[in-house]
C-alpha positions in Angstrom: 0.0 0.0 0.0 1.5 3.3 -1.0 1.8 6.4 1.2 0.5 8.4 -1.7 -2.9 7.0 -1.0 -3.2 9.0 2.2 -6.6 10.7 2.0 -6.6 14.5 2.1 -10.1 15.2 0.8 -13.1 16.2 2.8 -16.8 16.7 2.0 -17.4 20.1 0.5 -18.7 22.5 3.1 -21.1 25.3 3.1 -20.5 28.8 4.4 -24.2 29.4 4.9 -24.2 27.4 8.2 -23.4 29.3 11.4 -19.8 30.3 11.7 -17.6 29.3 14.6 -14.1 30.2 15.7 -12.3 28.2 13.1 -13.4 30.2 10.1 -10.9 28.6 7.7 -12.5 25.2 8.1 -14.3 23.5 5.2 -17.6 23.3 7.0 -19.1 24.4 10.2 -21.8 22.7 12.3 -25.2 23.9 13.4 -25.7 24.1 17.1 -25.4 20.8 18.9 -28.3 19.6 20.9 -28.0 17.0 23.6 -29.1 13.5 22.8 -30.4 14.2 19.3 -29.7 11.9 16.4 -29.9 14.3 13.5 -30.3 12.6 10.2 -28.8 13.8 7.0 -30.5 13.3 3.7 -28.7 11.6 0.8 -26.1 13.7 -0.8 -26.0 16.2 2.1 -22.8 16.5 4.1 -23.3 15.9 7.8 -21.1 16.9 10.7 -20.5 14.1 13.2 -20.2 14.7 16.9 -19.9 11.2 18.3 -23.2 9.7 17.2 -24.9 13.1 16.9 -24.9 14.3 13.3 -26.1 17.6 12.0 -27.1 18.3 8.5 -25.3 21.1 6.7 -27.3 23.5 4.6 -26.9 23.2 0.8 -27.1 26.9 0.1 -24.5 28.1 -2.3 -21.3 29.0 -0.5 -20.9 32.1 -2.5 -24.4 33.5 -2.0 -24.8 36.9 -0.5 -27.1 35.6 2.1 -24.4 33.4 3.4 -21.9 36.2 3.5 -24.1 38.6 5.4 -26.0 36.3 7.7 -23.3 36.0 10.4 -22.7 39.7 10.4 -26.4 40.4 10.7 -26.7 38.0 13.6 -23.7 39.6 15.3 -25.1 43.0 14.9 -28.5 42.0 16.2 -26.8 40.5 19.4 -24.9 43.8 19.8 -28.1 45.8 19.6 -29.8 43.5 22.1 -26.9 43.7 24.5 -26.7 47.4 24.3 -30.4 47.8 24.9 -30.5 45.4 27.9 -27.4 47.0 29.5 -28.8 50.5 29.1 -32.2 49.5 30.5 -30.4 47.8 33.5 -28.3 50.9 34.1 -31.3 53.2 34.1 -33.4 50.9 36.3 -30.5 50.6 38.8 -30.2 54.4 38.8 -34.0 54.9 39.3 -34.0 52.5 42.3 -30.9 54.1 43.8 -32.4 57.6 43.5 -35.8 56.4 44.8 -34.3 54.8 47.9 -31.8 57.7 48.5 -28.7 55.5 48.2 -25.5 57.4 48.9 -23.8 57.3 45.5 -25.9 55.7 42.7 -22.9 56.1 40.3 -21.5 52.9 41.7 -24.6 51.1 40.8 -24.3 52.5 37.2 -20.7 51.5 36.9 -21.3 48.0 38.3 -24.0 47.4 35.7 -21.5 47.9 32.9 -18.8 45.9 34.8 -20.9 42.8 35.1 -22.9 43.2 31.9 -22.1 40.3 29.4 -23.8 39.1 26.2 -24.7 35.7 27.8 -26.5 35.3 31.1 -24.0 32.7 32.3 -21.2 35.2 32.1 -23.3 37.8 34.0 -24.0 35.3 36.8 -20.4 34.2 37.0 -19.0 37.7 37.1 -21.6 38.8 39.5 -20.8 36.0 41.9 -17.1 37.0 42.1 -18.0 40.7 42.2 -20.1 40.1 45.3 -17.3 38.2 47.0 -14.7 40.7 46.0 -16.8 43.6 47.2 -17.5 42.1 50.6 -13.8 41.1 51.2 -12.6 44.5 50.0 -15.1 46.4 52.2 -14.1 44.3 55.2 -10.4 45.0 54.6 -11.1 48.8 54.2 -13.1 48.9 57.5 -10.2 47.2 59.3 -7.7 49.7 57.9 -9.9 52.7 58.8 -10.5 51.5 62.3 -6.8 50.9 63.0 -4.9 53.5 60.9 -7.3 56.3 59.9 -5.4 58.8 62.2 -2.0 57.9 60.6 -2.4 58.7 56.9 1.0 57.5 55.8 0.5 54.1 57.5 -3.1 54.0 56.3 -2.1 54.6 52.6 0.8 52.2 53.0 -1.6 49.5 54.2 -3.9 50.1 51.2 -0.9 50.0 48.8 0.2 46.7 50.3 -3.3 45.3 50.1 -3.9 46.2 46.5 -0.5 45.0 45.7 -1.2 41.6 47.3 -4.6 41.3 45.6 -3.1 42.2 42.2 -0.4 39.6 42.8 -3.0 37.0 43.6 -5.0 37.9 40.5 -2.1 36.8 38.3 -2.4 33.3 39.9 -6.1 33.0 39.1 -8.0 32.6 35.8 -11.2 34.0 34.3 -13.5 35.8 36.7 -11.7 34.5 39.8 -8.8 36.8 38.9 -11.4 39.7 38.6 -12.6 38.8 42.1 -9.1 39.3 43.5 -8.6 42.6 41.7 -12.0 43.8 42.9 -11.3 43.1 46.5 -8.1 45.2 46.1 -9.6 48.3 44.6 -12.8 48.1 46.6 -10.7 48.4 49.7 -9.1 51.5 48.1 -12.4 53.1 47.2 -14.1 52.4 50.5 -11.0 53.0 52.6 -10.1 56.4 51.2 -13.7 57.6 51.3 -14.0 56.3 54.9 -10.7 57.7 56.1 -11.8 61.2 55.0 -14.8 60.8 57.3 -14.0 58.0 59.8 -17.2 58.5 61.7 -19.1 57.4 58.5 -16.7 54.6 57.4 -19.1 51.8 58.2 -22.0 53.5 56.4 -19.8 54.1 53.4 -18.9 50.4 53.2 -22.5 49.4 53.6 -23.6 51.9 50.9 -21.0 50.6 48.4 -22.1 47.0 49.0 -25.7 47.9 48.7 -25.2 49.8 45.4 -23.1 47.0 44.0 -25.7 44.4 45.1 -28.5 46.4 43.6 -26.8 46.6 40.2 -26.0 42.9 40.2 -29.6 41.9 41.0 -31.0 44.3 38.3 -28.5 43.2 35.7 -29.1 39.5 36.4 -32.9 39.8 36.2 -32.8 41.8 33.0 -30.3 39.4 31.4 -32.5 36.4 32.3 -35.9 37.8 31.5 -35.5 39.9 28.4 -34.3 38.0 25.3 -31.9 35.8 27.3 -28.8 34.6 25.5 -27.6 31.4 27.2 -23.9 30.5 27.2 -24.6 26.8 27.0 -25.4 26.7 23.2 -22.2 28.8 22.5 -20.2 26.3 24.6 -21.7 23.4 22.6 -21.0 25.1 19.3 -17.4 25.8 20.4 -16.9 22.1 21.4 -18.3 21.0 18.0 -16.1 23.4 16.1 -13.0 22.3 18.1 -13.8 18.7 17.2 -13.7 19.6 13.5 -10.5 21.6 13.9 -8.8 18.8 15.7 -9.8 16.3 13.0 -8.3 18.6 10.4 -5.2 19.1 12.5 -4.7 15.3 12.9 -5.2 14.8 9.1 -2.6 17.5 8.5 -0.1 15.7 10.7 -0.6 12.4 9.1 -0.6 13.8 5.6 2.6 15.8 6.1 1.1 19.3 5.9 2.1 22.3 8.1 -0.2 22.3 11.1 1.4 25.0 13.2 -1.2 27.6 12.6 -3.9 25.1 13.3 -2.3 24.2 16.6 -2.1 27.8 17.7 -5.8 28.3 16.9 -6.7 25.1 18.7 -4.8 26.2 21.8 -6.7 29.4 21.8 -10.0 27.6 21.4 -9.1 25.2 24.3 -8.6 28.2 26.6 -11.8 29.8 25.4 -13.8 26.6 26.0 -12.5 26.3 29.6 -13.5 29.9 30.2 -16.9 29.4 28.8 -17.4 26.2 30.8 -16.4 28.0 34.0 -19.2 30.4 33.4 -21.8 28.1 31.9 -22.0 26.0 35.1 -23.8 29.0 36.7 -26.8 28.8 34.4 -27.0 25.3 33.0 -27.5 22.2 35.2 -26.9 19.9 32.3 -23.5 21.4 31.8 -22.7 21.1 35.5 -23.5 17.4 35.5 -21.1 16.8 32.6 -18.1 18.1 34.6 -16.2 14.8 34.4 -16.9 14.4 30.7 -15.7 17.9 30.0 -12.5 17.3 31.9 -11.9 14.1 30.0 -12.6 15.8 26.7 -10.2 18.6 27.5 -7.4 16.2 28.5 -7.9 14.1 25.4 -8.0 17.3 23.2 -4.8 18.7 24.5 -3.1 15.3 24.3 -3.8 15.0 20.6 -2.5 18.5 19.9 0.8 18.0 21.7 1.5 14.5 20.5 0.6 15.5 17.0 3.2 18.3 17.0 6.0 16.1 18.1 4.9 13.4 15.7 4.8 15.8 12.8 8.5 16.7 12.7 9.5 13.1 13.2 7.3 12.0 10.3 8.9 14.7 8.2 12.3 13.0 8.7 10.7 9.6 7.9 9.3 10.9 4.6 12.7 11.8 3.6 13.7 8.2 3.5 13.4 6.4 0.2 10.5 3.9 0.0 9.1 4.8 3.4 5.5 4.5 2.0 6.0 0.8 1.3 6.9 0.0 4.9 4.6 -1.2 7.6 4.8 2.2 9.2 3.7 3.9 6.0 0.8 1.4 5.7 -0.3 2.2 9.3 -0.3 5.9 8.5 -2.4 5.4 5.4 -4.9 3.3 7.3 -5.2 5.8 10.2 -5.6 8.7 7.7 -8.4 6.8 5.9 -10.2 6.1 9.2 -9.9 9.7 10.2 -11.2 10.9 6.9 -14.2 8.6 7.2 -14.9 9.9 10.7 -14.6 13.5 9.5 -17.1 12.7 6.8 -19.5 11.1 9.3 -19.2 7.7 7.6 -18.2 6.1 10.9 -18.8 6.9 14.5 -16.3 7.0 17.4 -16.6 3.3 18.1 -15.8 2.4 14.5 -13.0 5.0 14.5 -11.5 3.3 17.6 -11.6 -0.1 16.0 -9.9 1.1 12.8 -7.2 2.9 14.7 -6.5 -0.3 16.6 -6.2 -2.0 13.2 -3.8 0.7 12.1 -1.7 0.3 15.2 -1.5 -3.5 14.6 0.3 -2.8 11.3 3.2 -1.0 13.1 6.4 -3.2 13.2 7.6 -4.4 16.6 10.8 -3.0 18.0 12.6 -6.3 18.1 12.0 -6.8 14.4 13.5 -3.4 13.7 16.6 -4.1 15.9 17.3 -7.4 14.1 17.5 -5.8 10.7 21.3 -5.8 10.2 21.0 -3.7 7.0 19.7 -0.6 8.8 22.1 1.8 10.5 21.7 2.4 14.2 20.5 6.0 13.7 17.7 4.8 11.4 16.6 2.1 13.8 16.6 4.5 16.7 14.6 7.1 14.8 12.2 4.3 13.7 11.7 3.4 17.4 10.8 7.0 18.2 8.4 7.4 15.3 6.6 4.2 16.0 6.2 5.0 19.6 4.9 8.5 18.9 2.6 7.3 16.2 1.2 4.6 18.5 0.6 7.2 21.2 -1.0 9.6 18.7 -3.4 7.0 17.4 -4.3 6.0 21.0 -4.9 9.7 21.8 -7.2 10.1 18.8 -9.3 7.1 19.8 -9.5 8.4 23.4 -10.7 11.8 22.1 -13.4 10.1 20.0 -14.6 8.1 23.0 -14.5 11.3 25.2 -16.9 12.9 22.7 -19.2 9.9 22.9 -19.1 10.1 26.7 -19.8 13.8 26.6 -22.8 13.5 24.2 -24.3 10.6 26.2 -24.2 12.6 29.4 -22.6 9.8 31.4 -20.5 11.2 34.2 -17.0 9.8 34.2 -14.3 10.4 36.8 -11.4 12.2 35.2 -8.2 14.0 36.1 -8.7 16.3 33.1 -6.1 19.0 32.5 -8.5 21.8 33.2 -7.2 25.3 33.9 -4.2 25.6 36.0 -3.0 28.6 38.1 -0.2 30.6 36.8 3.3 29.8 38.0 5.0 33.0 37.0 5.9 34.4 40.3 8.2 37.1 38.8 5.4 38.5 36.6 2.9 38.4 39.4 5.3 40.2 41.7 5.9 43.0 39.2 2.1 43.4 38.7 1.6 43.7 42.4 4.5 46.1 42.8 3.1 48.3 40.0 -0.3 48.6 41.6 1.2 49.5 45.0 3.4 52.1 43.4 0.5 53.6 41.5 -1.4 54.2 44.7 1.7 55.3 46.7 3.0 57.8 44.1 -0.3 59.5 43.5 -1.2 59.5 47.2 2.2 61.2 47.9 1.5 63.8 45.3 -2.0 64.3 46.9 -0.5 64.9 50.3 2.4 67.1 49.3 0.4 69.2 46.9 -2.7 69.3 49.1 -4.8 68.7 46.0 -8.5 68.7 46.6 -9.1 66.1 44.0 -6.1 64.0 45.0 -8.3 61.3 46.6 -10.1 60.8 43.2 -6.8 60.6 41.3 -5.4 58.1 43.8 -8.4 55.8 43.5 -8.3 55.8 39.7 -4.6 55.2 39.6 -4.9 52.2 41.8 -8.0 50.9 40.0 -6.4 51.1 36.5 -3.1 49.6 37.6 -4.8 46.6 39.2 -7.6 46.1 36.8 -5.5 46.4 33.6 -2.9 44.0 34.9 -5.2 41.1 34.1 -5.6 42.0 30.4 -3.3 41.7 27.4 -1.4 44.7 26.2 -2.1 46.4 29.6 0.2 49.3 29.0 -1.3 50.2 25.7 -4.8 49.8 27.2 -4.0 52.2 30.0 -2.6 54.8 27.6 -5.7 54.4 25.4 -7.9 54.8 28.5 -6.3 58.1 29.4 -6.8 59.4 25.8 -10.4 58.2 25.7 -11.1 60.1 28.9 -9.5 63.2 27.6 -11.5 63.1 24.4 -14.7 62.3 26.3 -14.4 65.2 28.6 -15.7 67.7 26.0 -19.0 65.9 25.1 -19.2 65.0 28.8 -19.0 68.7 29.8 -21.7 69.6 27.3 -24.0 66.8 28.6 -23.5 67.2 32.3 -23.0 70.9 32.6 -25.1 72.3 29.8 -27.9 69.9 28.9 -28.7 68.0 32.1 -29.2 71.2 34.3 -32.1 72.1 32.0 -34.0 68.8 32.7 -36.6 68.1 35.4 -37.5 64.7 36.6 -35.9 61.3 36.0 -37.7 60.8 32.7 -35.9 63.8 31.1 -32.7 62.9 32.8 -32.9 59.4 31.3 -33.7 60.8 27.9 -30.4 62.6 27.7 -28.3 60.0 29.4 -29.7 56.9 27.7 -28.0 57.5 24.2 -24.6 57.9 25.8 -25.0 54.7 27.9 -26.3 52.9 24.8 -23.3 53.9 22.7 -20.9 52.8 25.4 -22.7 49.4 25.8 -22.8 48.9 22.0 -19.0 49.4 21.8 -18.6 46.9 24.6 -20.8 44.3 22.9 -18.0 42.5 21.2 -15.2 41.7 23.6 -13.2 40.2 20.7 -12.8 43.8 19.3 -10.5 45.1 22.1 -10.2 48.7 20.9 -14.0 49.2 20.7 -14.6 47.3 24.0 -11.9 49.4 25.7 -13.3 52.7 24.4 -16.8 51.8 25.6 -15.7 50.7 29.0 -13.4 53.7 29.6 -16.1 56.1 28.5 -18.7 54.7 30.8 -16.2 54.6 33.7 -15.3 58.2 33.1 -18.9 59.4 32.8 -20.0 57.4 35.9 -17.1 58.8 37.9 -17.4 62.5 37.0 -21.1 62.8 36.1 -23.9 63.9 38.4 -25.0 60.5 39.4 -25.2 61.2 43.2 -28.2 61.1 45.5 -28.0 64.9 45.8 -27.3 66.0 42.2 -25.3 69.2 41.9 -24.0 70.7 38.7 -20.6 72.3 39.2 -18.5 73.0 36.2 -15.3 73.6 38.2 -15.9 70.3 40.1 -16.4 68.5 36.8 -13.2 69.8 35.4 -11.2 68.9 38.5 -12.7 65.4 38.6 -11.9 65.0 34.9 -8.3 66.1 35.5 -8.1 63.6 38.4 -9.4 60.8 36.3 -7.0 61.5 33.4 -4.0 62.1 35.8 -4.6 58.9 37.7 -5.0 56.8 34.5 -1.9 58.5 33.0 0.3 57.7 36.0 -0.8 54.0 35.8 -0.1 54.0 32.1 3.4 55.5 32.8 4.1 52.7 35.4 3.0 50.1 32.8 5.6 51.5 30.5 8.4 51.7 33.1 7.9 48.8 35.5 8.3 45.5 33.7 6.8 46.7 30.4 5.3 44.2 28.0 7.7 43.6 25.2 8.5 40.6 23.0 11.6 40.1 25.2 9.6 40.1 28.4 7.1 37.6 26.8 10.0 35.3 26.0 11.4 35.6 29.4 8.0 34.7 30.9 7.6 31.5 28.9 11.3 30.7 29.7 10.5 31.0 33.4 7.4 28.9 33.1 9.2 26.1 31.2 12.2 26.0 33.6 10.0 26.0 36.7 7.7 23.2 35.2 10.8 21.2 34.3 12.2 21.6 37.8 9.0 20.3 39.4 8.6 17.3 37.1 12.2 16.0 37.4 12.4 16.5 41.1 12.0 13.0 42.6 10.9 14.4 46.0 7.9 16.3 44.6 6.6 13.5 42.4 4.7 16.0 40.3 2.0 14.5 38.0 2.3 15.0 34.2 -1.0 16.8 34.1 0.3 19.7 36.2 3.4 19.9 34.0 1.3 19.7 30.9 -1.2 22.4 32.1 1.5 24.9 33.1 3.2 24.8 29.7 0.1 24.7 27.6 -1.3 27.7 29.5 1.9 29.6 28.9 1.8 28.6 25.2 -1.8 29.8 24.9 -0.8 33.2 26.3 2.4 33.5 24.3 1.9 35.6 21.1 4.5 34.9 18.3 5.7 38.2 16.7 8.9 37.1 15.1 11.5 34.5 14.5 12.8 34.5 18.0 9.3 34.1 19.4 8.7 31.2 17.1 11.9 29.5 18.2 11.0 29.9 21.9 7.5 28.4 21.2 9.0 25.4 19.3 11.5 24.9 22.1 8.7 24.9 24.8 6.7 22.4 22.7 9.7 20.1 22.4 10.2 20.1 26.2 6.5 19.6 26.7 6.7 16.5 24.6 9.5 15.1 26.8 7.2 15.3 29.9 6.2 11.7 30.0 9.8 10.6 29.2 11.1 12.7 32.0 8.7 11.1 34.5 9.6 7.7 33.3 13.3 8.6 33.7 12.6 10.1 37.2 10.8 7.0 38.4 12.7 4.3 36.5 14.8 1.5 37.9 17.0 1.1 34.8 20.7 0.6 35.5 23.4 3.0 34.3 21.3 6.2 34.3 22.1 7.7 37.7 24.5 10.3 36.3 22.1 11.2 33.5 19.3 11.7 36.0 21.5 13.9 38.2 22.5 16.1 35.3 18.9 16.5 34.1 17.7 17.4 37.6 20.3 20.1 37.7 19.4 21.7 34.4 16.9 24.4 35.7 19.4 25.8 38.2 22.7 25.2 36.4 22.2 26.3 32.8 25.1 26.0 30.4 25.6 24.6 26.9 28.2 22.1 28.0 25.9 20.5 30.4 23.2 20.2 27.8 25.7 18.7 25.3 26.8 16.3 28.1 23.2 15.1 28.7 22.6 14.5 25.0 25.9 12.6 24.7 25.0 10.4 27.7 21.6 9.6 26.3 23.1 8.7 22.9 25.7 6.5 24.5 23.2 4.7 26.6 20.9 4.2 23.6 23.8 2.7 21.6 24.5 0.2 24.4 20.9 -0.9 24.8 20.5 -1.2 21.0 23.6 -3.4 20.8 22.0 -5.7 23.4 18.8 -5.9 21.4 20.7 -6.6 18.2 22.5 -9.5 19.9 19.1 -11.2 20.5 20.2 -12.5 23.9 17.6 -10.7 25.9 14.4 -12.3 27.2 11.1 -11.0 26.0 10.5 -8.9 29.1 14.1 -7.6 29.0 13.7 -6.7 25.3 10.5 -4.8 26.0 12.2 -2.9 28.8 15.1 -2.1 26.5 12.7 -0.8 23.8 11.0 1.5 26.4 14.4 2.7 27.5 15.5 3.5 23.9 12.2 5.4 23.3 12.4 7.3 26.5 16.1 8.4 26.1 15.5 9.2 22.4 12.6 11.5 23.4 14.7 13.2 26.0 17.6 13.6 23.7 15.4 15.1 21.0 13.7 17.5 23.4 17.0 18.6 24.9 18.4 19.3 21.4 15.3 21.1 20.1 14.4 22.9 23.4 17.8 23.8 24.7 17.3 27.4 23.8 15.1 27.8 26.8 17.5 26.1 29.2 20.6 28.3 28.5 21.4 31.9 28.0 18.9 34.7 28.7 18.1 36.0 32.2 14.7 35.3 33.7 14.3 38.9 34.8 
């Protein structure tokens, strides 16, 4: 059977069906519904999700309807989100004004903070906002009661608190990180307001908590009752799209195509799916009950990606050998590719795919047969060992993924140690983020005290909030600079609205008539969080308007006060932006240092025999770092490829750590010392030791004197040492040279 027969075709797709994150794919599925067995008509392509199949529309791919439908749907969702958010904000303001709450502006701002297109996201973010608000308010009351009379100690305590909370936010993911940030800057907001009037500190804390709680309740109710957009269907669609993308990725690996761009997209999708799942559990019981299946699916998904990348470059070497397609390995690849193509075309289900992959694995030659071929050079035999082992693992991973899809669709809960989302291990980056937030508060507070600036408290609050909040987003420095410019440009229309138009109104109805268009515009800009510039502009505008506008219980119109508040907002934001540019700025070099730190630390934990770290923790740490790492040049690409190489050696390193093979004590000692003693000579020594040991074991195999059990152990040793040697050679750039700081 010739390797040229590897199947690369796929049923023609249709762009008229709903689009999902992988826009480059040949077809996209309709939303997946639990437990349905959708039937396709003859001649109509179907998308297989386990045993669930969804018919694809036969509209012409080039039709104008197909081209505009997704944009129309996206625009419709944006209008709905903006309308619901505006209604929630006005209703929260009305209730706050009616019940004479202290500062209704915090209710307004909270609505925009927790507002999300899907109800699950609203509930998740609201949950963590409540916790963060209560913890921050409690901390502020403690500081006020103990240190209100000593302003330097008080401000120092606040700086330390927001620094610690920002540090902790770098260790958390999704809305958990937001909860830490919120507890930090809530303490600043409540603490500074309370310290200025210590006798009212408790009432200030209660008022902030009440206003935040009001906004959360109103936003959640509006989100659930008016045209609710559930997160669960989006999660199901993302899982289906990820399955299609993974099938295409596996086909690309087996067929010798470049799959690096696919891998990057799949890593991003995996992170997005974890984030969606973390929020969907708040609104959908069915999703909550599938926790084990989701974890198993996630683990299988990541396993295919990483094994595929390592297999890809090894197959590239194999294809360079003459006549490789006529070998048993080539036949196994052809059989596996054919099975995968049938699965992608919905001709077989997961069970059939598993059986055919077993058949493909059975075609692979045994290690002892390879070693007994005296015609083959040692280097060719060793590489064949590695390729066969990786190919076998890859096919097993594909079968496991297919069965994980079946388990997910069936709804059967299965215990799993899925990879899930891990906490960050970048202590250096988290320390810089915490230090930056503490410095922002300390520097502006010092200026406030020394200059006796009446609006200094406002500037101090905004500097701390921006430094803490923006530390959790990408391109934080640019975002902070953009925030300052947005506030500066918004000050002119803000002055016209708040100091010229609103003083002419009477009653809440007229007030809302003028305010609603501004709120709607801000919400509309925030509707698509995948458009960072628009989202940032909308959020910064509403934060500015809520902070300087007349949204207090006793509304007063003061042009001078408005200008001072605007200057304080812009000044505080600008100071935070300046600190982002000075203190550990985000640059390609810093991103490479970050992934280097992560890989070295993960490597240190997995090879330490005292810690006995599981592979899943090692796997999660590096894949999370890879997902956050953005390639911007050749050096970045080299760092990414090096990290992937070391990731592929994870299992081999664990086997080496736990092995009882003889003659490897020196090698284990040298590898264990790599993270702390980095030099090129040591890496070369490790590679040479591995090659020497492989040659010795291969010689024993070629002699044929080993028992069956000893031969299998020797094969495992060759495969393990070969994987470690390859990883050290390809990933050595992260283990030597550049400083971590």
